[in-house]
C-alpha positions as CSV (number, residue, x, y, z in Angstrom):
1,M,154.4,-90.6,-31.2
2,K,152.9,-87.4,-30.1
3,I,150.0,-86.5,-27.9
4,A,148.3,-83.4,-26.7
5,I,147.6,-82.0,-23.4
6,T,144.5,-79.5,-23.2
7,T,143.9,-78.6,-19.7
8,S,145.2,-75.2,-19.2
9,S,147.2,-75.9,-16.1
10,F,148.5,-79.4,-16.5
11,A,151.6,-80.2,-14.3
12,R,151.7,-77.0,-12.5
13,F,152.3,-78.7,-9.2
14,S,153.9,-81.8,-10.1
15,E,155.9,-83.1,-13.1
16,A,155.0,-86.6,-12.4
17,P,152.5,-86.9,-15.0
18,L,154.8,-85.7,-17.7
19,Q,157.7,-87.9,-16.3
20,L,155.3,-90.9,-17.0
21,L,155.1,-89.6,-20.6
22,R,159.1,-89.6,-20.7
23,Q,159.7,-92.8,-19.4
24,E,157.5,-94.0,-22.3
25,H,159.4,-91.9,-25.0
26,I,156.0,-90.1,-26.0
27,D,156.1,-86.2,-27.0
28,Y,153.6,-84.1,-25.9
29,V,152.3,-80.6,-26.7
30,L,150.8,-78.3,-24.2
31,N,147.8,-76.0,-24.1
32,P,149.4,-72.5,-25.3
33,L,146.5,-70.4,-24.5
34,G,145.9,-70.8,-20.7
35,R,142.3,-71.4,-21.1
36,K,139.4,-73.8,-22.6
37,L,140.2,-74.4,-26.3
38,T,137.4,-74.1,-29.1
39,E,136.6,-76.7,-31.6
40,N,139.0,-75.2,-34.0
41,E,142.0,-74.5,-31.7
42,T,141.3,-78.1,-30.4
43,I,141.9,-79.5,-34.2
44,D,144.8,-77.1,-34.7
45,L,146.5,-78.3,-31.5
46,L,145.8,-82.0,-31.9
47,Q,147.1,-82.2,-35.4
48,D,149.0,-85.3,-35.8
49,C,148.4,-86.5,-32.3
50,V,147.2,-90.0,-31.3
51,A,146.0,-89.0,-28.0
52,V,145.0,-86.2,-25.8
53,A,144.7,-85.9,-22.1
54,A,141.8,-83.6,-22.4
55,G,140.3,-80.9,-20.2
56,T,136.8,-79.3,-21.1
57,E,137.0,-78.2,-24.6
58,P,134.4,-79.7,-27.1
59,L,135.5,-83.0,-28.4
60,T,132.7,-83.1,-30.9
61,A,132.5,-85.5,-34.1
62,R,133.7,-82.2,-36.3
63,V,136.6,-82.3,-34.3
64,M,137.1,-86.2,-34.7
65,D,136.3,-85.9,-38.1
66,A,139.4,-83.4,-38.5
67,L,141.9,-86.0,-36.3
68,P,141.7,-89.1,-38.4
69,G,144.8,-90.6,-36.0
70,L,143.2,-89.6,-32.8
71,K,142.9,-93.0,-30.8
72,V,142.5,-92.2,-27.2
73,I,140.7,-89.4,-25.5
74,S,141.7,-89.5,-21.8
75,R,139.5,-86.9,-19.8
76,C,141.0,-85.3,-16.8
77,G,138.2,-85.0,-14.8
78,T,134.8,-87.0,-14.2
79,G,132.4,-85.2,-16.5
80,M,132.1,-86.5,-20.1
81,D,129.4,-83.9,-21.2
82,N,132.2,-82.3,-23.8
83,V,133.0,-85.5,-25.5
84,D,130.7,-87.0,-27.9
85,M,130.7,-90.4,-26.8
86,E,128.5,-92.1,-29.5
87,A,130.9,-90.3,-32.4
88,A,134.0,-91.7,-30.4
89,R,132.6,-95.2,-30.3
90,A,131.7,-95.0,-34.1
91,R,135.3,-94.0,-34.9
92,G,137.0,-96.6,-32.3
93,I,138.4,-93.8,-30.2
94,A,138.9,-95.2,-26.6
95,V,137.7,-92.8,-23.8
96,R,138.7,-92.6,-20.3
97,N,138.1,-90.3,-17.6
98,T,139.5,-90.0,-13.7
99,P,136.3,-90.3,-11.4
100,D,138.1,-90.7,-8.2
101,G,140.6,-87.7,-8.4
102,P,138.2,-84.7,-7.6
103,T,135.8,-86.1,-5.4
104,Q,137.1,-85.1,-2.2
105,A,138.1,-81.9,-3.5
106,V,134.4,-80.8,-4.8
107,A,133.1,-82.1,-1.8
108,E,135.0,-79.9,0.5
109,L,134.5,-76.8,-1.7
110,T,130.7,-77.5,-1.7
111,L,131.0,-77.6,2.1
112,G,133.0,-74.2,2.1
113,L,130.8,-72.4,0.0
114,A,128.0,-73.8,2.2
115,L,129.3,-72.2,5.4
116,D,130.2,-68.9,3.5
117,L,126.6,-68.3,2.4
118,M,125.4,-69.2,5.8
119,R,127.7,-66.8,7.5
120,Q,127.8,-64.2,4.4
121,V,131.8,-64.1,4.8
122,S,132.7,-63.2,1.1
123,R,130.2,-60.3,1.6
124,M,131.3,-58.7,4.6
125,D,134.9,-59.6,3.3
126,R,134.3,-57.3,0.6
127,E,132.1,-54.6,2.6
128,L,135.4,-54.1,4.9
129,R,137.8,-54.0,2.3
130,S,135.7,-50.7,0.8
131,G,135.5,-49.3,4.0
132,V,132.1,-50.6,5.4
133,W,132.3,-52.1,9.0
134,K,129.0,-54.0,9.2
135,K,128.3,-57.2,11.1
136,R,125.7,-59.2,9.1
137,M,123.7,-61.7,11.1
138,G,124.2,-65.2,9.5
139,N,122.6,-68.9,9.8
140,L,124.0,-72.0,11.2
141,L,124.6,-74.9,8.8
142,G,123.7,-77.4,11.5
143,G,120.1,-78.1,11.4
144,K,119.6,-77.4,7.8
145,R,118.2,-79.5,5.1
146,L,120.6,-80.3,2.2
147,G,119.0,-81.6,-1.2
148,I,121.3,-83.2,-3.3
149,V,120.7,-83.7,-7.0
150,G,122.9,-86.1,-8.6
151,M,124.0,-89.0,-6.1
152,G,127.2,-90.3,-7.9
153,R,130.7,-90.1,-6.1
154,I,130.8,-86.7,-5.4
155,G,127.3,-86.3,-4.4
156,R,127.7,-89.1,-1.7
157,A,131.0,-87.4,-0.5
158,V,129.1,-84.2,0.0
159,A,126.3,-86.1,2.1
160,D,129.1,-87.8,4.0
161,I,130.6,-84.5,4.9
162,F,127.6,-82.6,5.7
163,T,125.8,-85.2,8.0
164,P,128.3,-85.2,10.7
165,L,127.7,-81.2,11.0
166,G,123.9,-82.0,11.9
167,V,122.7,-81.4,8.2
168,Q,119.5,-83.7,7.2
169,V,120.3,-84.8,3.7
170,A,118.0,-86.4,1.1
171,F,118.9,-86.5,-2.8
172,N,117.4,-86.8,-6.3
173,D,118.9,-89.1,-8.8
174,P,117.4,-91.2,-11.5
175,V,120.2,-93.6,-11.9
176,S,122.0,-94.2,-8.7
177,C,120.6,-95.4,-5.6
178,C,122.1,-94.8,-2.1
179,G,120.5,-96.4,0.9
180,D,121.9,-94.2,3.3
181,Y,119.8,-91.3,2.5
182,P,116.0,-90.7,1.2
183,C,115.4,-90.4,-2.4
184,M,112.8,-87.9,-3.5
185,P,111.2,-86.8,-6.6
186,V,113.1,-83.5,-7.7
187,E,109.9,-81.4,-7.1
188,E,109.6,-82.5,-3.7
189,L,113.0,-82.0,-3.0
190,L,112.8,-78.5,-4.0
191,G,110.4,-77.6,-1.4
192,W,112.0,-79.4,1.3
193,A,115.6,-78.3,1.2
194,D,117.3,-75.2,2.8
195,I,120.2,-75.6,0.7
196,L,120.3,-77.4,-2.8
197,S,123.3,-78.7,-4.3
198,L,124.0,-79.6,-7.7
199,H,126.2,-82.7,-8.5
200,C,124.9,-84.2,-11.5
201,S,125.9,-84.4,-15.2
202,M,124.3,-82.0,-18.1
203,T,121.1,-81.5,-19.1
204,G,119.5,-84.6,-21.3
205,G,121.3,-87.0,-19.2
206,E,120.6,-87.6,-15.5
207,C,119.8,-83.8,-14.6
208,S,117.6,-81.4,-16.1
209,L,117.9,-77.6,-16.5
210,F,116.5,-75.7,-13.5
211,T,114.2,-73.1,-14.7
212,A,112.5,-70.3,-13.2
213,E,109.7,-72.4,-12.2
214,H,112.0,-75.0,-10.5
215,L,113.8,-72.0,-8.6
216,R,110.3,-70.6,-7.6
217,R,109.3,-73.9,-5.8
218,M,112.4,-73.7,-3.6
219,K,111.6,-72.4,-0.3
220,R,111.8,-68.8,0.2
221,G,115.1,-67.7,1.9
222,S,116.8,-71.0,0.7
223,W,120.3,-71.3,-0.9
224,V,121.8,-73.0,-4.3
225,I,125.0,-74.2,-5.2
226,N,126.3,-75.6,-8.4
227,V,130.0,-76.9,-8.6
228,A,128.6,-79.4,-11.1
229,R,128.1,-78.1,-14.6
230,G,127.7,-74.7,-16.3
231,G,124.1,-74.6,-18.0
232,L,122.3,-76.8,-15.3
233,I,120.7,-73.6,-14.0
234,D,119.1,-70.9,-16.1
235,E,121.5,-68.2,-14.9
236,Q,119.0,-65.2,-15.8
237,A,116.6,-66.9,-13.5
238,L,118.6,-67.6,-10.9
239,Y,119.6,-63.8,-11.2
240,E,116.0,-62.8,-10.8
241,A,115.4,-65.4,-7.8
242,L,118.4,-63.6,-6.1
243,A,117.5,-60.1,-6.9
244,D,114.1,-60.2,-5.6
245,G,114.9,-62.2,-2.2
246,H,113.3,-65.4,-3.4
247,L,116.5,-67.1,-2.4
248,A,118.7,-66.0,0.2
249,G,122.0,-66.6,-1.7
250,A,123.8,-69.1,-4.4
251,A,127.2,-70.2,-5.0
252,V,128.3,-70.8,-8.6
253,D,131.4,-72.0,-9.5
254,V,130.4,-73.3,-13.1
255,F,128.7,-71.3,-16.0
256,G,127.0,-71.5,-19.6
257,N,129.8,-69.6,-20.8
258,E,133.2,-69.0,-19.3
259,P,134.9,-66.9,-18.3
260,Y,131.5,-65.5,-17.0
261,T,130.9,-61.8,-17.2
262,G,126.8,-61.7,-16.7
263,P,124.7,-60.2,-14.3
264,L,125.3,-62.3,-11.2
265,S,128.7,-60.4,-10.8
266,S,126.2,-57.3,-9.7
267,L,124.9,-59.0,-6.7
268,D,126.1,-59.2,-3.1
269,N,124.3,-62.3,-2.1
270,V,126.1,-64.7,-4.8
271,I,129.6,-66.4,-4.5
272,L,131.2,-66.7,-7.9
273,T,134.0,-68.9,-8.5
274,P,135.9,-69.7,-11.6
275,H,135.4,-73.3,-12.1
276,I,137.7,-74.4,-9.5
277,G,136.0,-77.5,-8.4
278,S,139.0,-79.7,-8.6
279,Y,141.5,-77.2,-8.1
280,A,143.3,-78.6,-4.7
281,K,146.9,-79.4,-5.2
282,E,146.5,-82.9,-4.4
283,A,143.3,-83.4,-6.3
284,R,144.8,-82.0,-9.2
285,I,148.3,-84.1,-9.0
286,R,146.3,-87.2,-8.7
287,M,143.9,-86.4,-11.6
288,E,146.8,-85.4,-14.0
289,T,148.8,-88.8,-12.9
290,D,145.6,-90.9,-13.5
291,T,144.9,-89.1,-16.6
292,I,148.3,-89.9,-18.2
293,A,148.5,-93.6,-16.8
294,N,144.8,-94.3,-18.6
295,L,146.0,-92.5,-21.4
296,I,149.3,-94.9,-21.9
297,D,147.0,-97.7,-20.7
298,A,144.6,-97.1,-23.6
299,L,147.3,-96.9,-26.4
300,R,148.6,-100.1,-25.5
301,A,145.3,-101.4,-25.4
302,A,144.7,-100.0,-29.1
303,G,148.0,-101.4,-30.1
304,V,149.4,-98.1,-30.5
305,K,152.3,-98.2,-27.8
């Protein structure tokens, strides 16, 4: 029996997930490219595999049709946007994910990015390294209004971590309810928030694309953070809102096309990170261990193991 592991950095910090496979006498192949796979690369890697410990590669109906022996997709992460769930159900493929593993890591990253934006830390670091000694006036996080779009596990963790710092929190989510914080229509939230933080799934599901019109409804001088999914914000519209000063700054961890090489890279008032929301050692180890445990459990349930 063979499975594939497609995440690019799997087991870098602990052998425990791979040890689970060895204990079950399951052979595995790792992603040899060190990056997100394309459809064709996924098909090639998963040949003769009964399961995949999946990253963010496209697991489409076409991919599934090319892999008739595939029985289990165990996603290393929370989001399922890259998996065609309807196609998986129609083909009897079990799908699992790890909703708890990345929660604290993403919440802490969101806080760190917000503090960086408020005090312009990354910008002054770049300037100092280039020989410019300039003290830029920042803002306090305390007293600000945080608007959260998507109030699932991560959204709630973000709310809970910001609130003790004196931040007022409200949210928008058409699915989840959270009695601890007020819920607003997204149009109202945009005009209310000093900081807008996205923690929802892809467009067409629980979250809509944030267009130039949405960004213009935000307060002048406000900030936006996206550590959720690439494609949630119109990147060209975000560039224009930052370039003309309507938005004071933005922090973006996820992009429509990765690796990102677009115009946001030319701006000083944006923090760009390479999709690192879950990249805390403790979180990664838990996610990877949960991924393999889920995979083994699903194989047993399917009568394969």
